[in-house]
C-alpha positions as semicolon CSV with decimal commas, in nm:
position;residue;x (nm);y (nm);z (nm)
1;M;-0,821;1,770;-0,305
2;K;-1,076;1,645;-0,045
3;Y;-1,081;1,275;-0,039
4;Q;-1,237;0,985;0,212
5;W;-1,053;0,736;0,410
6;V;-1,235;0,416;0,418
7;S;-1,227;0,061;0,527
8;L;-1,134;-0,173;0,158
9;T;-1,232;-0,521;0,306
10;E;-1,617;-0,464;0,251
11;Y;-1,656;-0,216;-0,017
12;Y;-1,946;-0,121;-0,219
13;N;-1,729;-0,158;-0,534
14;P;-1,549;-0,478;-0,561
15;N;-1,454;-0,433;-0,922
16;E;-1,285;-0,100;-0,782
17;V;-1,135;-0,244;-0,576
18;R;-0,995;-0,584;-0,811
19;E;-0,901;-0,324;-1,077
20;L;-0,617;-0,103;-0,835
21;L;-0,517;-0,373;-0,643
22;A;-0,408;-0,473;-0,997
23;Q;-0,182;-0,271;-1,025
24;C;0,013;-0,271;-0,775
25;M;0,092;-0,712;-0,785
26;W;0,120;-0,966;-1,092
27;P;-0,174;-0,953;-1,255
28;D;-0,346;-1,235;-1,217
29;E;-0,659;-1,258;-1,090
30;E;-0,700;-1,569;-0,905
31;R;-0,381;-1,378;-0,698
32;I;-0,551;-1,099;-0,694
33;L;-0,860;-1,266;-0,528
34;A;-0,681;-1,485;-0,323
35;E;-0,541;-1,163;-0,175
36;L;-0,839;-0,995;-0,123
37;E;-0,960;-1,324;0,078
38;C;-0,667;-1,264;0,265
39;Y;-0,792;-0,922;0,367
40;R;-1,131;-1,041;0,427
41;K;-1,026;-1,308;0,651
42;E;-0,674;-1,272;0,852
43;E;-0,705;-1,062;1,147
44;E;-0,346;-0,882;1,088
45;R;-0,433;-0,733;0,732
46;S;-0,643;-0,443;0,663
47;L;-0,716;-0,250;0,309
48;F;-0,773;0,119;0,298
49;G;-0,839;0,352;0,039
50;F;-0,875;0,760;-0,037
51;V;-1,216;0,777;-0,229
52;I;-1,342;1,118;-0,434
53;D;-1,708;1,171;-0,519
54;H;-1,800;0,805;-0,449
55;A;-1,534;0,702;-0,706
56;L;-1,204;0,421;-0,481
57;I;-0,858;0,707;-0,671
58;G;-0,617;0,469;-0,398
59;L;-0,549;0,213;-0,183
60;V;-0,320;0,056;0,101
61;G;-0,263;-0,260;0,238
62;V;-0,063;-0,331;0,552
63;S;-0,001;-0,624;0,752
64;S;0,034;-0,560;1,183
65;I;0,416;-0,747;1,255
66;G;0,454;-0,683;1,591
67;E;0,462;-0,300;1,647
68;M;0,514;-0,183;1,276
69;L;0,243;-0,207;0,994
70;R;0,441;-0,352;0,666
71;V;0,317;-0,226;0,338
72;R;0,157;-0,478;0,121
73;H;-0,005;-0,254;-0,138
74;I;-0,014;0,068;-0,242
75;A;-0,138;0,158;-0,560
76;V;-0,320;0,531;-0,728
77;K;-0,563;0,540;-1,001
78;P;-0,246;0,664;-1,328
79;M;-0,488;0,976;-1,399
80;Y;-0,400;1,070;-1,022
81;R;-0,068;0,936;-0,994
82;H;0,195;1,225;-0,958
83;Q;-0,033;1,449;-0,717
84;G;0,114;1,357;-0,366
85;L;-0,256;1,096;-0,281
86;G;0,069;0,799;-0,238
87;S;0,264;0,997;0,029
88;Q;-0,119;1,140;0,189
89;M;-0,248;0,716;0,265
90;I;0,115;0,743;0,444
91;L;0,076;1,024;0,593
92;E;-0,283;0,889;0,715
93;L;-0,185;0,542;0,802
94;R;0,115;0,676;1,049
95;S;-0,123;0,917;1,225
96;R;-0,387;0,663;1,264
97;Y;-0,174;0,418;1,406
98;A;0,122;0,570;1,519
99;Q;0,331;0,315;1,447
100;A;0,667;0,248;1,236
101;L;0,576;0,098;0,897
102;I;0,830;-0,083;0,620
103;A;0,736;-0,225;0,321
104;E;1,000;-0,405;0,038
105;T;1,033;-0,281;-0,320
106;D;1,166;-0,265;-0,607
107;R;1,404;-0,036;-0,801
108;E;1,071;0,131;-0,982
109;S;0,932;0,175;-0,723
110;V;1,160;0,303;-0,382
111;E;1,271;0,685;-0,517
112;F;0,823;0,643;-0,385
113;Y;0,938;0,553;-0,007
114;R;1,270;0,718;0,022
115;K;1,078;1,046;-0,111
116;A;0,825;0,905;0,210
117;G;1,082;0,954;0,410
118;F;1,177;0,610;0,460
119;Q;1,501;0,475;0,531
120;I;1,628;0,254;0,218
121;E;1,842;-0,061;0,228
122;S;1,952;-0,349;-0,070
123;L;1,818;-0,657;0,002
124;G;2,037;-0,785;-0,289
125;E;1,949;-0,991;-0,566
126;K;1,603;-1,170;-0,396
127;Y;1,566;-1,308;-0,713
128;P;1,776;-1,366;-1,072
129;G;1,803;-1,000;-1,151
130;V;1,625;-0,809;-0,974
131;E;1,716;-0,623;-0,662
132;R;1,474;-0,563;-0,423
133;F;1,440;-0,273;-0,121
134;K;1,387;-0,276;0,262
135;C;1,204;0,035;0,291
136;T;1,126;0,135;0,718
137;L;0,980;0,414;0,833
138;N;1,038;0,493;1,246
139;V;0,775;0,690;1,449
140;E;0,942;1,023;1,611
141;I;1,034;0,992;1,931
Protein backbone atom coordinates (compact mmCIF):
# COMPACT_ATOMS: atom_id res chain seq x y z
CA MET A 1 0.00 0.00 0.00
CA LYS A 2 1.54 3.32 -1.10
CA TYR A 3 0.95 6.16 1.34
CA GLN A 4 2.10 9.72 1.79
CA TRP A 5 3.39 10.91 5.19
CA VAL A 6 2.04 14.42 5.88
CA SER A 7 1.88 16.98 8.67
CA LEU A 8 -1.70 17.36 9.85
CA THR A 9 -1.47 20.66 11.72
CA GLU A 10 -2.77 22.53 8.65
CA TYR A 11 -4.30 19.59 6.76
CA TYR A 12 -6.79 20.60 4.07
CA ASN A 13 -9.63 18.52 5.57
CA PRO A 14 -9.79 19.21 9.33
CA ASN A 15 -12.94 17.10 9.67
CA GLU A 16 -11.00 13.97 8.67
CA VAL A 17 -8.36 14.77 11.28
CA ARG A 18 -10.97 15.42 13.98
CA GLU A 19 -12.88 12.20 13.20
CA LEU A 20 -9.72 10.07 13.31
CA LEU A 21 -8.43 11.72 16.49
CA ALA A 22 -11.79 10.97 18.12
CA GLN A 23 -11.08 7.24 17.65
CA CYS A 24 -8.07 7.32 19.97
CA MET A 25 -9.37 9.57 22.74
CA TRP A 26 -12.57 10.23 24.64
CA PRO A 27 -14.84 11.38 21.81
CA ASP A 28 -15.92 14.66 23.37
CA GLU A 29 -15.93 17.40 20.71
CA GLU A 30 -14.60 20.04 23.09
CA ARG A 31 -11.64 17.86 24.19
CA ILE A 32 -10.86 16.89 20.59
CA LEU A 33 -10.80 20.53 19.46
CA ALA A 34 -8.61 21.43 22.46
CA GLU A 35 -6.11 18.67 21.54
CA LEU A 36 -6.00 19.84 17.92
CA GLU A 37 -5.33 23.38 19.10
CA CYS A 38 -2.45 22.11 21.28
CA TYR A 39 -0.94 20.39 18.23
CA ARG A 40 -1.18 23.65 16.28
CA LYS A 41 0.24 25.92 18.99
CA GLU A 42 2.77 23.89 21.00
CA GLU A 43 6.17 23.63 19.31
CA GLU A 44 7.05 20.36 21.01
CA ARG A 45 3.96 18.65 19.55
CA SER A 46 3.56 17.25 16.03
CA LEU A 47 0.65 15.52 14.33
CA PHE A 48 1.31 13.36 11.27
CA GLY A 49 -0.80 11.19 9.05
CA PHE A 50 -0.81 8.56 6.33
CA VAL A 51 -2.74 9.65 3.24
CA ILE A 52 -3.76 7.34 0.39
CA ASP A 53 -5.52 8.75 -2.67
CA HIS A 54 -6.16 12.08 -0.89
CA ALA A 55 -7.82 10.36 2.08
CA LEU A 56 -6.45 10.35 5.62
CA ILE A 57 -6.26 6.74 6.82
CA GLY A 58 -4.10 7.01 9.95
CA LEU A 59 -2.60 9.55 12.30
CA VAL A 60 0.01 9.71 15.02
CA GLY A 61 0.54 12.59 17.42
CA VAL A 62 3.78 13.00 19.35
CA SER A 63 5.46 15.42 21.71
CA SER A 64 9.17 15.88 22.36
CA ILE A 65 10.40 15.07 25.84
CA GLY A 66 14.16 15.65 25.87
CA GLU A 67 15.69 12.88 23.77
CA MET A 68 12.41 10.99 23.44
CA LEU A 69 9.17 11.27 21.51
CA ARG A 70 6.00 10.57 23.46
CA VAL A 71 3.28 8.94 21.38
CA ARG A 72 0.19 10.83 22.51
CA HIS A 73 -2.32 9.57 19.92
CA ILE A 74 -2.35 6.89 17.25
CA ALA A 75 -5.32 5.78 15.17
CA VAL A 76 -6.09 3.98 11.91
CA LYS A 77 -9.44 4.10 10.12
CA PRO A 78 -11.36 0.88 10.84
CA MET A 79 -11.28 -0.44 7.25
CA TYR A 80 -7.43 -0.18 7.24
CA ARG A 81 -6.80 -1.80 10.64
CA HIS A 82 -4.92 -5.08 11.06
CA GLN A 83 -2.81 -4.37 7.97
CA GLY A 84 0.27 -3.13 9.83
CA LEU A 85 -0.32 0.60 9.31
CA GLY A 86 -0.01 1.47 13.00
CA SER A 87 3.34 -0.31 13.16
CA GLN A 88 4.36 1.37 9.90
CA MET A 89 3.66 4.78 11.44
CA ILE A 90 5.88 3.85 14.41
CA LEU A 91 8.66 2.80 11.99
CA GLU A 92 8.21 6.06 10.08
CA LEU A 93 8.67 8.04 13.29
CA ARG A 94 11.79 6.06 14.14
CA SER A 95 13.33 6.46 10.68
CA ARG A 96 12.60 10.20 10.46
CA TYR A 97 13.49 11.24 14.00
CA ALA A 98 15.80 8.48 15.31
CA GLN A 99 14.57 8.99 18.84
CA ALA A 100 13.39 6.62 21.49
CA LEU A 101 9.61 6.45 21.76
CA ILE A 102 7.47 6.26 24.86
CA ALA A 103 3.73 5.78 25.24
CA GLU A 104 1.21 5.16 27.98
CA THR A 105 -1.73 2.95 27.21
CA ASP A 106 -4.41 0.66 28.57
CA ARG A 107 -4.77 -3.11 28.50
CA GLU A 108 -6.77 -2.97 25.26
CA SER A 109 -3.88 -1.43 23.27
CA VAL A 110 -0.81 -2.80 25.03
CA GLU A 111 -0.46 -5.74 22.61
CA PHE A 112 -0.13 -3.34 19.66
CA TYR A 113 2.90 -1.72 21.31
CA ARG A 114 4.40 -5.10 22.29
CA LYS A 115 4.15 -6.31 18.67
CA ALA A 116 5.78 -3.07 17.48
CA GLY A 117 8.84 -3.86 19.63
CA PHE A 118 8.14 -1.75 22.71
CA GLN A 119 9.15 -2.89 26.18
CA ILE A 120 6.06 -2.97 28.42
CA GLU A 121 5.89 -2.08 32.11
CA SER A 122 2.73 -2.05 34.19
CA LEU A 123 2.06 1.23 35.98
CA GLY A 124 -0.57 -0.47 38.11
CA GLU A 125 -4.07 0.79 38.65
CA LYS A 126 -3.59 4.47 37.84
CA TYR A 127 -7.32 5.14 37.90
CA PRO A 128 -9.91 3.10 39.84
CA GLY A 129 -10.24 -0.23 38.02
CA VAL A 130 -7.95 0.82 35.13
CA GLU A 131 -4.45 -0.60 34.76
CA ARG A 132 -2.09 1.53 32.66
CA PHE A 133 1.13 0.54 30.92
CA LYS A 134 4.35 2.37 30.04
CA CYS A 135 5.66 1.35 26.61
CA THR A 136 9.25 2.19 25.61
CA LEU A 137 11.07 1.67 22.33
CA ASN A 138 14.74 2.58 22.60
CA VAL A 139 17.05 3.79 19.87
CA GLU A 140 19.37 1.04 18.65
CA ILE A 141 23.03 1.94 18.87
